[in-house]
C-alpha positions as CSV (number, residue, x, y, z in Angstrom):
1,X,0.0,-0.1,0.0
2,X,1.4,3.6,-0.8
3,X,1.7,5.8,2.0
4,X,0.6,9.5,1.2
5,X,1.9,12.2,3.7
6,X,-0.8,14.6,5.0
7,X,1.2,17.6,3.7
8,X,1.0,16.2,0.1
9,X,-2.7,15.4,0.4
10,X,-3.4,18.8,1.7
11,X,-1.3,20.5,-1.2
12,X,-2.7,18.5,-3.8
13,X,-6.3,19.4,-2.5
14,X,-5.5,23.1,-2.5
15,X,-4.5,22.8,-6.0
16,X,-7.7,21.2,-7.1
17,X,-9.7,24.1,-5.4
18,X,-7.6,26.6,-7.2
19,X,-8.2,24.8,-10.7
20,X,-9.3,27.4,-13.3
21,X,-9.3,30.1,-10.9
22,X,-5.7,31.4,-10.5
23,X,-3.7,32.1,-13.5
24,X,-0.5,30.0,-14.1
25,X,1.0,26.6,-13.7
26,X,1.3,24.7,-10.4
27,X,3.5,21.9,-9.4
28,X,4.3,20.1,-5.9
29,X,7.8,19.3,-4.9
30,X,9.1,17.9,-1.8
31,X,9.6,21.6,-1.0
32,X,6.3,22.6,-1.5
33,X,4.1,24.3,-4.3
34,X,5.9,25.7,-7.1
35,X,3.7,28.4,-9.0
36,X,4.8,29.7,-12.4
37,X,2.6,32.8,-12.9
38,X,3.7,33.8,-16.3
39,X,1.9,32.3,-19.3
40,X,4.3,30.6,-21.7
41,X,5.6,32.8,-24.2
42,X,5.6,32.1,-28.1
43,X,9.0,31.3,-28.2
44,X,8.5,28.7,-25.6
45,X,5.4,27.2,-26.8
46,X,7.0,26.8,-30.3
47,X,10.1,25.2,-28.8
48,X,7.8,22.9,-27.2
49,X,5.6,22.0,-30.3
50,X,9.1,21.7,-32.5
51,X,10.4,19.2,-30.0
52,X,7.5,17.2,-30.1
53,X,6.8,17.0,-33.7
54,X,10.6,16.4,-34.4
55,X,10.4,13.5,-31.8
56,X,7.5,12.0,-33.3
57,X,9.0,12.0,-36.8
58,X,11.8,9.6,-35.5
59,X,9.9,7.6,-32.8
60,X,8.1,4.3,-33.2
61,X,4.0,4.8,-34.1
62,X,3.3,3.4,-30.6
63,X,5.0,5.9,-28.8
64,X,3.6,10.0,-28.3
65,X,5.7,13.0,-27.4
66,X,2.9,14.4,-25.4
67,X,2.4,18.1,-24.5
68,X,-0.8,18.1,-22.8
69,X,-2.6,17.1,-19.6
70,X,-2.3,15.3,-17.1
71,X,0.5,15.7,-14.8
72,X,3.1,13.2,-13.8
73,X,2.6,12.1,-10.2
74,X,4.1,10.0,-7.4
75,X,2.0,10.6,-4.3
76,X,4.3,8.2,-2.2
77,X,7.3,10.5,-3.2
78,X,4.9,13.6,-2.6
79,X,5.8,15.0,-6.3
80,X,3.5,16.2,-9.0
81,X,5.4,17.8,-12.2
82,X,3.9,18.7,-15.6
83,X,6.9,18.2,-18.2
84,X,6.7,20.2,-21.2
85,X,6.7,17.1,-23.5
86,X,6.3,13.4,-22.1
87,X,7.5,10.4,-24.4
88,X,5.1,7.7,-23.4
89,X,3.5,4.7,-24.9
90,X,0.0,5.8,-26.5
91,X,-1.6,3.2,-24.3
92,X,-0.9,5.6,-21.4
93,X,-3.3,7.9,-22.5
94,X,-6.1,5.6,-21.4
95,X,-7.7,6.1,-18.2
96,X,-8.1,8.7,-15.7
97,X,-6.0,10.6,-13.2
98,X,-2.5,11.5,-13.5
99,X,0.4,9.7,-15.3
100,X,2.6,7.1,-13.8
101,X,5.9,8.6,-13.8
102,X,7.5,5.1,-14.3
103,X,5.8,5.0,-17.6
104,X,7.5,8.0,-19.3
105,X,10.5,7.1,-21.4
106,X,11.7,10.7,-21.2
107,X,10.6,14.4,-20.0
108,X,11.7,17.4,-21.7
109,X,11.6,20.9,-20.7
110,X,11.9,24.1,-22.4
111,X,13.1,26.5,-19.7
112,X,10.9,29.3,-19.1
113,X,12.0,33.1,-18.8
114,X,10.3,33.5,-15.3
115,X,11.6,30.5,-13.4
116,X,14.7,28.7,-14.9
117,X,15.6,27.1,-11.6
118,X,12.4,25.0,-11.5
119,X,13.8,23.1,-14.8
120,X,17.6,23.4,-14.0
121,X,17.4,22.8,-10.4
122,X,13.9,21.4,-9.1
123,X,13.1,19.0,-11.9
124,X,16.6,17.9,-12.2
125,X,16.1,16.9,-8.7
126,X,12.6,15.2,-9.1
127,X,12.7,13.6,-12.2
128,X,15.2,11.0,-11.2
129,X,13.5,10.6,-7.9
130,X,10.3,9.8,-9.9
131,X,12.3,7.2,-12.2
132,X,12.0,9.1,-15.5
133,X,15.1,7.8,-17.3
134,X,16.0,10.6,-19.6
135,X,15.6,14.3,-18.9
136,X,16.2,16.8,-21.7
137,X,16.3,20.6,-21.2
138,X,16.3,23.0,-23.9
139,X,17.3,26.8,-22.8
140,X,16.1,29.6,-25.3
141,X,17.8,31.9,-23.0
142,X,21.2,30.6,-24.0
143,X,20.3,28.6,-27.1
144,X,21.6,25.5,-25.5
145,X,20.6,22.7,-23.3
146,X,21.5,19.3,-21.6
147,X,20.3,15.6,-21.8
148,X,20.5,13.8,-18.6
149,X,20.5,9.8,-18.1
150,X,21.4,6.8,-16.1
151,X,19.9,7.2,-12.9
152,X,22.1,6.1,-9.9
153,X,21.7,6.3,-6.1
154,X,23.4,9.2,-4.1
155,X,23.2,10.1,-0.5
156,X,20.8,13.1,-1.4
157,X,18.7,10.5,-3.2
158,X,18.5,9.3,-7.0
159,X,20.5,11.7,-9.6
160,X,21.3,11.4,-13.0
161,X,25.0,10.4,-13.7
162,X,25.4,11.4,-17.3
163,X,24.7,14.8,-18.6
164,X,25.5,15.5,-22.6
165,X,25.4,19.5,-23.2
166,X,24.4,20.9,-26.7
167,X,24.1,24.1,-28.5
168,X,21.2,25.1,-30.7
169,X,21.9,23.7,-34.2
170,X,23.4,20.6,-33.1
171,X,21.7,17.1,-33.2
172,X,20.2,16.0,-29.8
173,X,19.9,12.3,-28.8
174,X,16.9,11.9,-26.3
175,X,16.5,8.2,-25.3
176,X,16.8,6.2,-28.5
177,X,16.0,9.1,-30.9
178,X,18.0,11.8,-32.5
179,X,16.5,15.4,-33.5
180,X,17.8,18.6,-35.0
181,X,17.7,21.5,-32.6
182,X,18.3,23.9,-35.5
183,X,16.1,26.8,-36.2
184,X,14.6,26.7,-32.4
185,X,13.9,30.2,-31.1
186,X,15.8,32.2,-28.5
187,X,14.4,34.6,-26.1
188,X,15.0,38.3,-27.1
C-alpha cells in the first residue's frame, strides 16, 4: 500500500480547489508548491511544439511525444510535475488521473524565462526521484541545453549520472531518438 503524507494530500487538495481560478501552472515538489504565474511565451510554446513534432517523426508509432495534460505524479514521493513534453506509450493515454512517472521514457522541458531554476534545479532533482530515465532541457535564454540519463543512487537521493550538453544547431539524442535543434527560437 502506498503511503501519502498528509502535507502532500493537503497541497494536492489546495491545487484542485484553485483549478481554473488562479492563472499560471502549479506543481508540487518535496519543498512545497511551485507556481509559475507567467503564461508561456510564443518562443517557449514554439520550442515545445517543434521538439514534440521532431520526436514524433523519428519515434515508433506506438509512442507519443505528449504536450498536454495530465500531470506526472508520485503521491508516495510527494511530487507532482508537468513536463512540457512527455515521451510515453500511446496506451498510457487510456484511463483517468495523473500519469505514472515510471511509464515515461523521457521528459523534456523548455526553460521558462520567469523561473529557470524550476527546470535546471528542481526538476533535475525530482525527475530521477520519480524514475524518469531521460531528462532533456532546452534553454531558449542561452540557445543551449543538456540531456541527463543513467539514474544512480547518491546520499541525497537518486540523480542522473550522465549529462550531455548541446548548443542549438546540433543534433540532440533523447533516449533512442536523435532530433535536430536548428531553427529553435531564442528569447529576445
